[in-house]
N, C-alpha and C positions, 0 to 999 in steps of 0.2 A: 660868401662862405660857409664852412665843413657846419654842421649840430653837431652840438656836443649830449654823449647820450653814454649814460655811466657805468660799470666796469659792469657785466654778468655778475658777479661776485657780489655787485655793492646791493642793487635786484633779489633776490635771491637773503640775502641781510635785512633787508629790511620785509621779502613773508617772510623766514622761519620767526623774527617779531613778533609782529603782527600774531601769528597765527598762538607764540604761546602764552600774550595777554588776551588776547580774545580767546582764549585756553583756560587762562585766568577767573577772567571776568565773567565767565559760567560758573564757572564752578561755586564763585563765593554765594551768588545767584539765586539757583541753584541748594542750596544748600546755609540760605538764612534763617534763621526761626520763627515762629508766629507765635501771639502770647498765649493758647495752650505748650509750647512748648516745654521743657524746664531753663532752666536758665542756666546758663556757663559758668563753667565751672572746671576745675585745674587744681587737681589738689585738694588742701582740708582747707575750706573755707568759711572764714568765722566774722562773719558784720555786723557785730553788733555798735556799730559812735553811733552819733551823733556830733558836732557841734554847737554846738544857744551862744545868742550872744540874746544878753536883755540890759532891755535900754530904757529908760527909765519920761516918759512925754515929752519929751522937752528932744530928746534923740542926746541926750544921755546916758554913758557910757554903767554898768552898774556893778563892774567889776574890777572899772577903774579903780582907785582905793584915794582915790584926790574928787572925787565924786561924794555932794553928802546922805543917801542913800543907797550908804559899797555891801555891796555882797562881800562880808572879807569870804571866800575859802572853809577857815579856819571849824566858821560856822555852821556851813551845809549839809546839812546827813542827805544819805542816801538810803527810800526804803523798796525792794524786792515783793510782788507781792506772792508767796507764796502756797500755793495751798491754802486759802481766801485768807493769808492772813495775812497783815505787812512786816517782814522784817528787816532790823539797819544791815548794812550791808560794809564791814569794817573787820580789814583787817589786815596786819601792822607787821608781813612781811613782804606786804606789794610795797610798788612806788606809787601805785595809782592808790592809795590803803578805800579807800571809800568811791574805790569806784568809778572814780571824774580827775580830771584835772584841768585847775584857771590855768590854762595859756593867753604867757602874757601877747602882748602887741608890737605888734615885727614883722617882717621880710610882705609884708601888704593885711597883712591881717588885725584886727580890733580886739583889746579883749575877748573869749571867749572862755566856753563851757568847751572839756571831752568828757563826756558818761557816756558809761557803758550801759544801754536801754536792753528790758527784760521783756513780754510780753505790756505789762502790770508797771513800770518806774514812777516813785516820786521821791522829790530833790523839796526835802525841807530845808524853805533857805536862813529861816532865824527861828528866832520861839515862838512866830504870829506869822506867821506865810507857807501856806507851799503848795506847787501843781503838780501835778498827776502828768504824766506820758501813759499817749499805749501806745503800743508798736505790732503791728499786724510780725510775725517773722514766717519768711518761708523754710524751710528743712525739706530735708530729699528723704533718698535710704542712706545718702551717702554719709556722707561727714563736709556736706556743704549747712551753714545757715547761712542767711539776712536778714536781713526785716527790712521790707517791704515799703511799710507804709508808716511815717507819723504822724501821732496824733496827743496835738495842745489842753491840755482841758473841757478836749473834747472835739478839738478843732485840727482839719487836713490842714496837717504844718509842711507833709514835702511825701512827695508820691514818685517809689523809682520811678518811673515808666514821664518825669520830669526829666528825666537823663541830668538832672543838674545835683552836685554836691550835697553831703547830707547837715543841706545846714537851715536853722534856723532863725528865728529874730522873733523875739518875742517881746512887750511894752507890760513894761508894770509903773 
């Protein structure tokens, strides 16, 4: 019985592929970021949104119009701290006139609020309830602005180091 040996060109191709793969791995390993490095980004990055789900103590979504304690988006107001003074955000020419929208349920998500954050954002749910969100914002000398931490009424709810989507759940 004769021993099989692959043709010489086969061994050469395998070796070339192995060298390319090892080179790519070494480049990726040596170019990784440390915590002190700047967050990576290309072009203009303005990432200031948070997705908020609001539940009652029984787990009912308060953005669902069928709920008794429903938060009607028509009555929700957003305020931003501008030089120590809270100013209501309203721009009639924008799609999100009050800098938020309540997304309907669907595509694997329940009702939720997409909200544009500032360093201090106050959500007035109705005439009697409001909450404060503080955001730590990372700004570079270039055109990069990103939220790195989100605090809801003083409690840390999201951190960029968690490597999860910027989604928070609030129990009211």
